[in-house]
C-alpha positions as CSV (number, residue, x, y, z in Angstrom):
1,M,-6.9,-1.8,10.3
2,T,-7.9,2.0,10.9
3,Q,-8.2,3.8,8.0
4,P,-8.7,7.6,7.4
5,S,-11.8,9.0,6.0
6,T,-12.1,8.9,2.0
7,Q,-11.8,12.8,1.9
8,G,-8.0,12.5,2.4
9,A,-6.9,14.6,5.4
10,L,-7.4,12.9,8.9
11,S,-10.2,14.8,11.1
12,D,-9.0,15.4,14.5
13,T,-11.0,12.5,15.6
14,E,-8.9,10.2,13.8
15,Q,-5.8,11.6,14.6
16,L,-6.5,11.7,17.9
17,E,-7.6,8.0,17.7
18,L,-4.7,7.0,15.7
19,K,-2.2,8.6,18.5
20,K,-3.8,6.6,21.1
21,R,-3.8,3.4,19.3
22,V,-0.1,4.1,18.2
23,A,0.5,4.8,21.9
24,E,-1.2,1.4,22.9
25,I,0.8,-0.4,20.1
26,I,4.4,0.3,21.2
27,A,3.9,0.6,25.1
28,P,5.3,-3.1,25.7
29,L,8.5,-2.3,24.0
30,K,11.8,-1.7,25.6
31,R,12.6,1.7,25.0
32,D,15.6,1.2,23.2
33,S,16.9,2.3,19.8
34,S,17.4,-1.3,18.6
35,N,13.6,-1.4,18.4
36,V,13.1,1.1,15.9
37,I,12.2,-1.6,13.3
38,V,10.2,-3.5,15.4
39,A,8.1,-0.8,16.8
40,L,7.3,0.2,12.8
41,Q,6.4,-3.6,12.2
42,A,4.1,-3.6,14.8
43,V,2.4,-0.1,14.1
44,Q,2.2,-1.1,10.3
45,G,0.8,-4.7,11.4
46,E,-2.2,-3.1,13.2
47,L,-2.9,0.1,11.3
48,G,-2.1,-1.1,7.6
49,W,0.3,2.0,7.5
50,L,2.6,4.7,9.3
51,P,0.5,7.5,10.3
52,P,2.9,10.7,10.3
53,D,2.5,11.3,14.1
54,A,3.4,7.6,14.5
55,F,7.3,8.9,13.8
56,R,7.4,11.4,16.5
57,Q,5.6,8.6,19.2
58,I,7.6,5.9,18.2
59,A,11.0,8.0,18.4
60,S,10.0,9.5,22.1
61,H,9.1,6.0,23.1
62,L,12.5,4.5,22.1
63,R,14.5,7.9,22.8
64,V,15.7,8.1,19.4
65,S,15.5,10.9,17.0
66,T,12.3,11.3,14.8
67,S,14.4,11.6,11.7
68,E,15.9,8.0,12.6
69,V,12.5,6.6,12.7
70,F,11.4,8.3,9.5
71,G,14.6,7.4,7.9
72,A,14.2,3.6,9.0
73,A,10.5,3.7,8.0
74,T,11.3,5.4,4.3
75,F,14.6,3.1,3.5
76,Y,12.8,0.0,3.7
77,A,10.1,-0.8,1.1
78,Q,8.1,-2.6,3.5
79,F,6.9,0.4,5.3
80,Y,4.1,2.7,4.3
81,T,3.6,6.5,4.9
82,T,0.4,6.5,3.3
83,P,-3.1,4.3,3.5
84,R,-2.9,1.1,1.5
85,P,-6.1,0.2,-0.5
86,A,-7.7,-2.7,0.4
87,H,-7.0,-4.5,-2.9
88,M,-3.7,-3.4,-4.8
89,V,-4.1,-4.1,-8.9
90,K,-0.8,-4.3,-10.6
91,A,-0.2,-4.5,-14.1
92,C,2.7,-5.9,-15.8
93,S,4.6,-3.5,-18.2
94,G,7.6,-6.1,-19.5
95,T,8.3,-6.5,-22.9
96,A,6.3,-10.0,-23.2
97,C,3.3,-8.4,-22.1
98,H,3.5,-5.2,-23.6
99,V,3.9,-6.8,-26.9
100,R,0.6,-9.2,-26.4
101,G,-1.3,-6.0,-25.1
102,G,-0.6,-4.9,-21.4
103,Q,-1.0,-1.5,-22.4
104,R,-4.5,-2.4,-23.6
105,V,-5.3,-4.1,-20.3
106,L,-3.6,-1.2,-18.1
107,N,-5.5,1.4,-19.9
108,A,-8.6,-0.8,-19.1
109,V,-7.7,-0.8,-15.5
110,K,-7.3,3.2,-15.4
111,N,-10.2,3.3,-17.2
112,R,-12.1,1.0,-14.8
113,L,-11.2,2.1,-11.7
114,N,-10.3,6.3,-12.7
115,I,-6.9,6.1,-11.5
116,V,-3.3,6.2,-13.0
117,P,-0.8,3.7,-11.5
118,G,0.5,5.3,-8.2
119,E,-2.8,6.5,-7.2
120,N,-5.5,4.5,-4.8
121,T,-9.4,4.7,-5.3
122,P,-11.2,7.7,-3.2
123,D,-13.0,5.0,-1.4
124,L,-9.1,3.0,-1.0
125,K,-10.7,0.2,-2.0
126,F,-8.3,-0.3,-5.0
127,G,-4.5,0.6,-5.8
128,L,-2.7,0.8,-9.2
129,E,0.7,-0.1,-9.8
130,R,2.9,-0.5,-12.8
131,V,5.1,-3.7,-12.4
132,A,8.4,-3.7,-14.8
133,C,8.1,-7.9,-15.1
134,F,6.6,-10.4,-13.2
135,G,8.3,-13.5,-14.6
136,A,5.3,-15.0,-16.0
137,C,6.2,-14.1,-19.6
138,A,4.4,-16.9,-20.7
139,L,1.2,-16.1,-19.5
140,G,1.2,-12.5,-20.9
141,P,-0.3,-10.1,-20.4
142,V,-0.3,-10.3,-16.4
143,L,-2.5,-8.5,-14.0
144,V,-1.8,-9.3,-10.2
145,V,-4.8,-8.7,-7.7
146,D,-3.3,-8.7,-4.4
147,E,-1.6,-11.8,-4.3
148,E,-3.6,-13.3,-7.1
149,A,-2.3,-13.5,-10.7
150,Y,-4.4,-13.6,-14.2
151,G,-2.7,-14.4,-17.1
152,S,-3.6,-13.8,-20.9
153,M,-5.6,-10.8,-19.8
154,T,-7.6,-8.9,-22.2
155,P,-9.3,-5.5,-21.7
156,G,-12.6,-7.4,-21.5
157,K,-11.5,-9.7,-18.5
158,V,-10.6,-6.7,-16.4
159,E,-14.1,-6.0,-15.4
160,R,-14.5,-9.5,-14.6
161,V,-11.7,-9.8,-12.6
162,L,-11.8,-6.5,-10.6
163,E,-16.0,-7.3,-10.4
164,E,-14.1,-10.3,-8.0
165,Y,-12.7,-7.8,-5.6
166,S,-15.5,-5.3,-5.4
């Protein structure tokens, strides 16, 4: 998976590398508007996200407008227009988790990673999201890292859980 530099913006070299890689990924696809989703899935599947220039490249290859490609990518929640972190941390903010200390758990994650929900760490190792409910209320407060759920969380357990992914 190609990730950008930790400085945020892509360097010229990174942009060229991504353009070349996107061209290789979409080259086998039939030049037809019915392949917009397929192309988006293929690019994201290889790169982990959809770089800005990918929309123009896909549109040109499939002979559709850039807005059609961008519209599809932003309509479906499965597509990411920004780099994804290696590990996504999700903290439950549902009622059951909240009354059992979910906010303290979220605060411990925020302090440990030095980010707020919706942000990634500068090295793209972790991202943080607040989730309304995981449906595991009896286990609250719940923290999910990638696909692994951790129940009965406390601020003290946060460090140990995150350490597993460092």
